[in-house]
Backbone as XML, in Angstrom:
<?xml version="1.0"?>
<chain id="A" units="angstrom">
  <residue number="1" name="LEU">
    <atom name="N" x="76.736" y="147.191" z="79.810"/>
    <atom name="CA" x="77.623" y="148.219" z="80.337"/>
    <atom name="C" x="77.140" y="149.622" z="79.987"/>
  </residue>
  <residue number="2" name="SER">
    <atom name="N" x="76.558" y="149.763" z="78.801"/>
    <atom name="CA" x="76.096" y="151.093" z="78.400"/>
    <atom name="C" x="74.882" y="151.547" z="79.202"/>
  </residue>
  <residue number="3" name="ASP">
    <atom name="N" x="74.241" y="150.628" z="79.930"/>
    <atom name="CA" x="73.101" y="150.989" z="80.778"/>
    <atom name="C" x="73.539" y="151.687" z="82.060"/>
  </residue>
  <residue number="4" name="SER">
    <atom name="N" x="74.833" y="151.690" z="82.352"/>
    <atom name="CA" x="75.372" y="152.336" z="83.559"/>
    <atom name="C" x="76.436" y="153.353" z="83.137"/>
  </residue>
  <residue number="5" name="PRO">
    <atom name="N" x="76.024" y="154.489" z="82.595"/>
    <atom name="CA" x="76.982" y="155.449" z="82.037"/>
    <atom name="C" x="77.926" y="156.082" z="83.054"/>
  </residue>
  <residue number="6" name="ASP">
    <atom name="N" x="77.640" y="155.988" z="84.337"/>
    <atom name="CA" x="78.505" y="156.599" z="85.344"/>
    <atom name="C" x="79.594" y="155.654" z="85.842"/>
  </residue>
  <residue number="7" name="ARG">
    <atom name="N" x="79.543" y="154.403" z="85.430"/>
    <atom name="CA" x="80.555" y="153.429" z="85.865"/>
    <atom name="C" x="81.869" y="153.667" z="85.136"/>
  </residue>
  <residue number="8" name="SER">
    <atom name="N" x="82.915" y="153.136" z="85.695"/>
    <atom name="CA" x="84.230" y="153.198" z="85.062"/>
    <atom name="C" x="84.197" y="152.387" z="83.766"/>
  </residue>
  <residue number="9" name="CYS">
    <atom name="N" x="84.941" y="152.831" z="82.804"/>
    <atom name="CA" x="84.973" y="152.095" z="81.537"/>
    <atom name="C" x="86.095" y="151.054" z="81.524"/>
  </residue>
  <residue number="10" name="ALA">
    <atom name="N" x="86.652" y="150.732" z="82.683"/>
    <atom name="CA" x="87.744" y="149.761" z="82.763"/>
    <atom name="C" x="87.343" y="148.408" z="82.186"/>
  </residue>
  <residue number="11" name="GLN">
    <atom name="N" x="86.117" y="147.985" z="82.430"/>
    <atom name="CA" x="85.667" y="146.688" z="81.925"/>
    <atom name="C" x="85.568" y="146.717" z="80.393"/>
  </residue>
  <residue number="12" name="VAL">
    <atom name="N" x="85.086" y="147.829" z="79.854"/>
    <atom name="CA" x="85.009" y="147.977" z="78.401"/>
    <atom name="C" x="86.409" y="147.957" z="77.812"/>
  </residue>
  <residue number="13" name="ASP">
    <atom name="N" x="87.327" y="148.641" z="78.464"/>
    <atom name="CA" x="88.717" y="148.675" z="78.008"/>
    <atom name="C" x="89.319" y="147.271" z="78.023"/>
  </residue>
  <residue number="14" name="ALA">
    <atom name="N" x="89.025" y="146.506" z="79.058"/>
    <atom name="CA" x="89.546" y="145.141" z="79.157"/>
    <atom name="C" x="89.028" y="144.275" z="78.003"/>
  </residue>
  <residue number="15" name="VAL">
    <atom name="N" x="87.758" y="144.431" z="77.676"/>
    <atom name="CA" x="87.189" y="143.668" z="76.555"/>
    <atom name="C" x="87.881" y="144.066" z="75.260"/>
  </residue>
  <residue number="16" name="ALA">
    <atom name="N" x="88.061" y="145.357" z="75.035"/>
    <atom name="CA" x="88.716" y="145.835" z="73.824"/>
    <atom name="C" x="90.162" y="145.349" z="73.754"/>
  </residue>
  <residue number="17" name="GLN">
    <atom name="N" x="90.865" y="145.358" z="74.877"/>
    <atom name="CA" x="92.253" y="144.871" z="74.916"/>
    <atom name="C" x="92.324" y="143.384" z="74.557"/>
  </residue>
  <residue number="18" name="ARG">
    <atom name="N" x="91.389" y="142.603" z="75.099"/>
    <atom name="CA" x="91.353" y="141.168" z="74.811"/>
    <atom name="C" x="91.088" y="140.931" z="73.316"/>
  </residue>
  <residue number="19" name="GLN">
    <atom name="N" x="90.146" y="141.667" z="72.773"/>
    <atom name="CA" x="89.840" y="141.545" z="71.347"/>
    <atom name="C" x="91.050" y="141.915" z="70.497"/>
  </residue>
  <residue number="20" name="LEU">
    <atom name="N" x="91.755" y="142.961" z="70.878"/>
    <atom name="CA" x="92.946" y="143.385" z="70.149"/>
    <atom name="C" x="94.013" y="142.290" z="70.166"/>
  </residue>
  <residue number="21" name="ARG">
    <atom name="N" x="94.215" y="141.663" z="71.314"/>
    <atom name="CA" x="95.195" y="140.577" z="71.400"/>
    <atom name="C" x="94.809" y="139.426" z="70.479"/>
  </residue>
  <residue number="22" name="GLU">
    <atom name="N" x="93.523" y="139.085" z="70.436"/>
    <atom name="CA" x="93.057" y="138.008" z="69.572"/>
    <atom name="C" x="93.247" y="138.354" z="68.098"/>
  </residue>
  <residue number="23" name="VAL">
    <atom name="N" x="92.954" y="139.583" z="67.724"/>
    <atom name="CA" x="93.139" y="140.016" z="66.333"/>
    <atom name="C" x="94.619" y="139.980" z="65.963"/>
  </residue>
  <residue number="24" name="GLU">
    <atom name="N" x="95.466" y="140.472" z="66.855"/>
    <atom name="CA" x="96.902" y="140.464" z="66.575"/>
    <atom name="C" x="97.443" y="139.043" z="66.453"/>
  </residue>
  <residue number="25" name="ALA">
    <atom name="N" x="96.951" y="138.126" z="67.263"/>
    <atom name="CA" x="97.377" y="136.725" z="67.167"/>
    <atom name="C" x="96.936" y="136.116" z="65.841"/>
  </residue>
  <residue number="26" name="ARG">
    <atom name="N" x="95.703" y="136.406" z="65.420"/>
    <atom name="CA" x="95.228" y="135.910" z="64.117"/>
    <atom name="C" x="96.054" y="136.481" z="62.984"/>
  </residue>
  <residue number="27" name="LEU">
    <atom name="N" x="96.363" y="137.764" z="63.052"/>
    <atom name="CA" x="97.181" y="138.388" z="62.017"/>
    <atom name="C" x="98.572" y="137.746" z="61.951"/>
  </residue>
  <residue number="28" name="ALA">
    <atom name="N" x="99.143" y="137.448" z="63.091"/>
    <atom name="CA" x="100.463" y="136.800" z="63.116"/>
    <atom name="C" x="100.400" y="135.430" z="62.464"/>
  </residue>
  <residue number="29" name="ARG">
    <atom name="N" x="99.342" y="134.660" z="62.757"/>
    <atom name="CA" x="99.197" y="133.336" z="62.133"/>
    <atom name="C" x="99.004" y="133.461" z="60.630"/>
  </residue>
  <residue number="30" name="LEU">
    <atom name="N" x="98.225" y="134.442" z="60.211"/>
    <atom name="CA" x="98.011" y="134.660" z="58.783"/>
    <atom name="C" x="99.301" y="135.075" z="58.084"/>
  </residue>
  <residue number="31" name="GLU">
    <atom name="N" x="100.118" y="135.878" z="58.722"/>
    <atom name="CA" x="101.391" y="136.282" z="58.124"/>
    <atom name="C" x="102.305" y="135.075" z="57.938"/>
  </residue>
  <residue number="32" name="VAL">
    <atom name="N" x="102.360" y="134.203" z="58.922"/>
    <atom name="CA" x="103.170" y="132.984" z="58.809"/>
    <atom name="C" x="102.642" y="132.132" z="57.666"/>
  </residue>
  <residue number="33" name="LEU">
    <atom name="N" x="101.330" y="132.016" z="57.553"/>
    <atom name="CA" x="100.733" y="131.244" z="56.474"/>
    <atom name="C" x="101.066" y="131.863" z="55.122"/>
  </residue>
  <residue number="34" name="ARG">
    <atom name="N" x="101.012" y="133.183" z="55.028"/>
    <atom name="CA" x="101.330" y="133.858" z="53.768"/>
    <atom name="C" x="102.765" y="133.569" z="53.343"/>
  </residue>
  <residue number="35" name="VAL">
    <atom name="N" x="103.694" y="133.669" z="54.282"/>
    <atom name="CA" x="105.102" y="133.396" z="53.989"/>
    <atom name="C" x="105.268" y="131.948" z="53.532"/>
  </residue>
  <residue number="36" name="GLU">
    <atom name="N" x="104.621" y="131.035" z="54.223"/>
    <atom name="CA" x="104.725" y="129.608" z="53.884"/>
    <atom name="C" x="104.149" y="129.331" z="52.497"/>
  </residue>
  <residue number="37" name="LEU">
    <atom name="N" x="102.995" y="129.896" z="52.196"/>
    <atom name="CA" x="102.394" y="129.687" z="50.879"/>
    <atom name="C" x="103.266" y="130.266" z="49.770"/>
  </residue>
  <residue number="38" name="ARG">
    <atom name="N" x="103.810" y="131.445" z="49.980"/>
    <atom name="CA" x="104.714" y="132.028" z="48.975"/>
    <atom name="C" x="105.920" y="131.138" z="48.751"/>
  </residue>
  <residue number="39" name="ARG">
    <atom name="N" x="106.465" y="130.586" z="49.831"/>
    <atom name="CA" x="107.634" y="129.700" z="49.710"/>
    <atom name="C" x="107.278" y="128.452" z="48.927"/>
  </residue>
  <residue number="40" name="MET">
    <atom name="N" x="106.146" y="127.834" z="49.283"/>
    <atom name="CA" x="105.735" y="126.612" z="48.585"/>
    <atom name="C" x="105.520" y="126.881" z="47.101"/>
  </residue>
  <residue number="41" name="ILE">
    <atom name="N" x="104.855" y="127.968" z="46.779"/>
    <atom name="CA" x="104.594" y="128.304" z="45.377"/>
    <atom name="C" x="105.906" y="128.584" z="44.658"/>
  </residue>
  <residue number="42" name="GLY">
    <atom name="N" x="106.816" y="129.266" z="45.316"/>
    <atom name="CA" x="108.118" y="129.562" z="44.721"/>
    <atom name="C" x="108.959" y="128.328" z="44.467"/>
  </residue>
  <residue number="43" name="GLU">
    <atom name="N" x="108.783" y="127.297" z="45.276"/>
    <atom name="CA" x="109.548" y="126.059" z="45.115"/>
    <atom name="C" x="108.898" y="125.093" z="44.137"/>
  </residue>
  <residue number="44" name="CYS">
    <atom name="N" x="107.718" y="125.445" z="43.647"/>
    <atom name="CA" x="106.999" y="124.570" z="42.717"/>
    <atom name="C" x="107.675" y="124.601" z="41.355"/>
  </residue>
  <residue number="45" name="VAL">
    <atom name="N" x="107.938" y="123.425" z="40.787"/>
    <atom name="CA" x="108.561" y="123.352" z="39.459"/>
    <atom name="C" x="107.523" y="123.173" z="38.359"/>
  </residue>
  <residue number="46" name="ARG">
    <atom name="N" x="106.254" y="123.088" z="38.741"/>
    <atom name="CA" x="105.131" y="123.002" z="37.805"/>
    <atom name="C" x="105.300" y="121.862" z="36.807"/>
  </residue>
  <residue number="47" name="ASP">
    <atom name="N" x="105.696" y="120.741" z="37.324"/>
    <atom name="CA" x="105.902" y="119.575" z="36.468"/>
    <atom name="C" x="104.742" y="118.606" z="36.631"/>
  </residue>
  <residue number="48" name="ARG">
    <atom name="N" x="104.893" y="117.634" z="37.527"/>
    <atom name="CA" x="103.869" y="116.613" z="37.724"/>
    <atom name="C" x="103.372" y="116.660" z="39.161"/>
  </residue>
  <residue number="49" name="VAL">
    <atom name="N" x="102.129" y="116.249" z="39.360"/>
    <atom name="CA" x="101.559" y="116.193" z="40.707"/>
    <atom name="C" x="102.412" y="115.301" z="41.597"/>
  </residue>
  <residue number="50" name="ALA">
    <atom name="N" x="102.959" y="114.237" z="41.055"/>
    <atom name="CA" x="103.786" y="113.315" z="41.841"/>
    <atom name="C" x="105.011" y="114.018" z="42.427"/>
  </residue>
  <residue number="51" name="ASP">
    <atom name="N" x="105.457" y="115.093" z="41.793"/>
    <atom name="CA" x="106.639" y="115.833" z="42.249"/>
    <atom name="C" x="106.281" y="117.194" z="42.827"/>
  </residue>
  <residue number="52" name="CYS">
    <atom name="N" x="105.036" y="117.403" z="43.157"/>
    <atom name="CA" x="104.550" y="118.723" z="43.580"/>
    <atom name="C" x="105.061" y="119.085" z="44.975"/>
  </residue>
  <residue number="53" name="ARG">
    <atom name="N" x="105.824" y="120.155" z="45.045"/>
    <atom name="CA" x="106.381" y="120.617" z="46.328"/>
    <atom name="C" x="105.271" y="121.108" z="47.264"/>
  </residue>
  <residue number="54" name="ILE">
    <atom name="N" x="104.261" y="121.722" z="46.717"/>
    <atom name="CA" x="103.158" y="122.214" z="47.544"/>
    <atom name="C" x="102.482" y="121.043" z="48.254"/>
  </residue>
  <residue number="55" name="LEU">
    <atom name="N" x="102.151" y="120.012" z="47.506"/>
    <atom name="CA" x="101.516" y="118.838" z="48.116"/>
    <atom name="C" x="102.448" y="118.156" z="49.108"/>
  </residue>
  <residue number="56" name="GLU">
    <atom name="N" x="103.733" y="118.159" z="48.805"/>
    <atom name="CA" x="104.716" y="117.549" z="49.705"/>
    <atom name="C" x="104.725" y="118.258" z="51.060"/>
  </residue>
  <residue number="57" name="VAL">
    <atom name="N" x="104.725" y="119.569" z="51.052"/>
    <atom name="CA" x="104.735" y="120.332" z="52.304"/>
    <atom name="C" x="103.416" y="120.165" z="53.045"/>
  </residue>
  <residue number="58" name="LEU">
    <atom name="N" x="102.310" y="120.194" z="52.308"/>
    <atom name="CA" x="101.009" y="120.015" z="52.957"/>
    <atom name="C" x="100.872" y="118.625" z="53.566"/>
  </residue>
  <residue number="59" name="ARG">
    <atom name="N" x="101.499" y="117.647" z="52.958"/>
    <atom name="CA" x="101.433" y="116.277" z="53.441"/>
    <atom name="C" x="102.316" y="116.073" z="54.681"/>
  </residue>
  <residue number="60" name="ASP">
    <atom name="N" x="103.450" y="116.764" z="54.728"/>
    <atom name="CA" x="104.413" y="116.571" z="55.810"/>
    <atom name="C" x="104.764" y="117.923" z="56.424"/>
  </residue>
  <residue number="61" name="HIS">
    <atom name="N" x="104.155" y="118.243" z="57.544"/>
    <atom name="CA" x="104.359" y="119.552" z="58.156"/>
    <atom name="C" x="105.768" y="119.736" z="58.716"/>
  </residue>
  <residue number="62" name="GLU">
    <atom name="N" x="106.569" y="118.687" z="58.714"/>
    <atom name="CA" x="107.977" y="118.843" z="59.085"/>
    <atom name="C" x="108.695" y="119.704" z="58.045"/>
  </residue>
  <residue number="63" name="GLU">
    <atom name="N" x="108.122" y="119.787" z="56.855"/>
    <atom name="CA" x="108.694" y="120.584" z="55.769"/>
    <atom name="C" x="108.378" y="122.072" z="55.921"/>
  </residue>
  <residue number="64" name="CYS">
    <atom name="N" x="107.459" y="122.423" z="56.814"/>
    <atom name="CA" x="107.073" y="123.816" z="57.003"/>
    <atom name="C" x="108.178" y="124.573" z="57.728"/>
  </residue>
  <residue number="65" name="LEU">
    <atom name="N" x="108.254" y="125.853" z="57.453"/>
    <atom name="CA" x="109.221" y="126.698" z="58.148"/>
    <atom name="C" x="108.775" y="126.991" z="59.573"/>
  </residue>
  <residue number="66" name="ALA">
    <atom name="N" x="107.490" y="127.157" z="59.765"/>
    <atom name="CA" x="106.955" y="127.535" z="61.074"/>
    <atom name="C" x="106.571" y="126.306" z="61.892"/>
  </residue>
  <residue number="67" name="ASP">
    <atom name="N" x="106.683" y="126.463" z="63.198"/>
    <atom name="CA" x="106.242" y="125.440" z="64.129"/>
    <atom name="C" x="104.785" y="125.717" z="64.458"/>
  </residue>
  <residue number="68" name="HIS">
    <atom name="N" x="103.879" y="124.918" z="63.916"/>
    <atom name="CA" x="102.456" y="125.168" z="64.088"/>
    <atom name="C" x="102.026" y="125.117" z="65.552"/>
  </residue>
  <residue number="69" name="GLY">
    <atom name="N" x="102.698" y="124.323" z="66.350"/>
    <atom name="CA" x="102.344" y="124.224" z="67.764"/>
    <atom name="C" x="102.522" y="125.543" z="68.496"/>
  </residue>
  <residue number="70" name="GLN">
    <atom name="N" x="103.550" y="126.295" z="68.128"/>
    <atom name="CA" x="103.814" y="127.571" z="68.790"/>
    <atom name="C" x="102.844" y="128.650" z="68.326"/>
  </residue>
  <residue number="71" name="LEU">
    <atom name="N" x="102.164" y="128.426" z="67.200"/>
    <atom name="CA" x="101.259" y="129.438" z="66.673"/>
    <atom name="C" x="99.847" y="129.267" z="67.189"/>
  </residue>
  <residue number="72" name="GLY">
    <atom name="N" x="99.603" y="128.227" z="67.923"/>
    <atom name="CA" x="98.242" y="127.992" z="68.408"/>
    <atom name="C" x="97.333" y="127.495" z="67.318"/>
  </residue>
  <residue number="73" name="ALA">
    <atom name="N" x="97.895" y="126.952" z="66.276"/>
    <atom name="CA" x="97.102" y="126.455" z="65.151"/>
    <atom name="C" x="96.665" y="125.036" z="65.381"/>
  </residue>
</chain>
Protein backbone atom coordinates (compact mmCIF):
# COMPACT_ATOMS: atom_id res chain seq x y z
CA LEU A 1 0.00 0.00 0.00
CA SER A 2 2.84 2.40 0.75
CA ASP A 3 4.04 1.96 -2.86
CA SER A 4 0.95 3.90 -4.04
CA PRO A 5 1.02 7.12 -1.97
CA ASP A 6 -1.77 8.78 -3.99
CA ARG A 7 -4.35 6.07 -3.25
CA SER A 8 -7.01 6.43 -0.61
CA CYS A 9 -5.97 5.19 2.80
CA ALA A 10 -9.36 3.49 3.30
CA GLN A 11 -7.79 0.04 2.99
CA VAL A 12 -5.14 0.91 5.58
CA ASP A 13 -7.86 2.22 7.87
CA ALA A 14 -9.83 -1.01 7.44
CA VAL A 15 -6.79 -3.08 8.42
CA ALA A 16 -6.20 -0.90 11.49
CA GLN A 17 -9.89 -1.14 12.47
CA ARG A 18 -9.80 -4.94 12.18
CA GLN A 19 -6.64 -5.11 14.29
CA LEU A 20 -8.23 -2.86 16.91
CA ARG A 21 -11.29 -5.11 17.13
CA GLU A 22 -9.05 -8.16 17.61
CA VAL A 23 -7.02 -6.43 20.33
CA GLU A 24 -10.18 -5.31 22.12
CA ALA A 25 -11.60 -8.85 21.98
CA ARG A 26 -8.37 -10.27 23.43
CA LEU A 27 -8.40 -7.66 26.18
CA ALA A 28 -12.00 -8.55 27.05
CA ARG A 29 -11.10 -12.25 27.30
CA LEU A 30 -8.09 -11.43 29.46
CA GLU A 31 -10.23 -9.30 31.78
CA VAL A 32 -12.70 -12.16 32.23
CA LEU A 33 -9.78 -14.49 32.96
CA ARG A 34 -8.35 -12.03 35.49
CA VAL A 35 -11.67 -11.80 37.33
CA GLU A 36 -12.03 -15.59 37.32
CA LEU A 37 -8.50 -16.17 38.61
CA ARG A 38 -8.97 -13.61 41.40
CA ARG A 39 -12.22 -15.32 42.40
CA MET A 40 -10.64 -18.78 42.42
CA ILE A 41 -7.68 -17.58 44.48
CA GLY A 42 -10.01 -15.77 46.88
CA GLU A 43 -12.07 -18.93 47.40
CA CYS A 44 -8.99 -21.03 48.11
CA VAL A 45 -8.79 -22.21 51.73
CA ARG A 46 -5.15 -23.29 51.31
CA ASP A 47 -5.74 -26.62 52.94
CA ARG A 48 -5.29 -29.79 50.88
CA VAL A 49 -5.03 -30.37 47.13
CA ALA A 50 -8.02 -32.71 47.44
CA ASP A 51 -10.12 -29.70 48.55
CA CYS A 52 -8.54 -27.13 46.23
CA ARG A 53 -11.14 -24.73 44.83
CA ILE A 54 -8.81 -23.63 42.04
CA LEU A 55 -8.40 -27.19 40.78
CA GLU A 56 -12.13 -27.76 41.17
CA VAL A 57 -12.98 -24.82 38.91
CA LEU A 58 -10.31 -25.74 36.38
CA ARG A 59 -11.63 -29.29 36.30
CA ASP A 60 -15.29 -28.29 35.87
CA HIS A 61 -15.91 -25.18 33.78
CA GLU A 62 -19.53 -25.17 34.94
CA GLU A 63 -18.04 -23.60 38.08
CA CYS A 64 -16.73 -20.61 36.09
CA LEU A 65 -18.56 -17.32 36.19
CA ALA A 66 -18.07 -16.66 32.48
CA ASP A 67 -19.49 -18.60 29.58
CA HIS A 68 -16.39 -19.54 27.60
CA GLY A 69 -18.42 -20.19 24.46
CA GLN A 70 -19.54 -16.56 24.28
CA LEU A 71 -15.95 -15.35 24.66
CA GLY A 72 -14.64 -17.16 21.62
CA ALA A 73 -12.27 -19.13 23.81
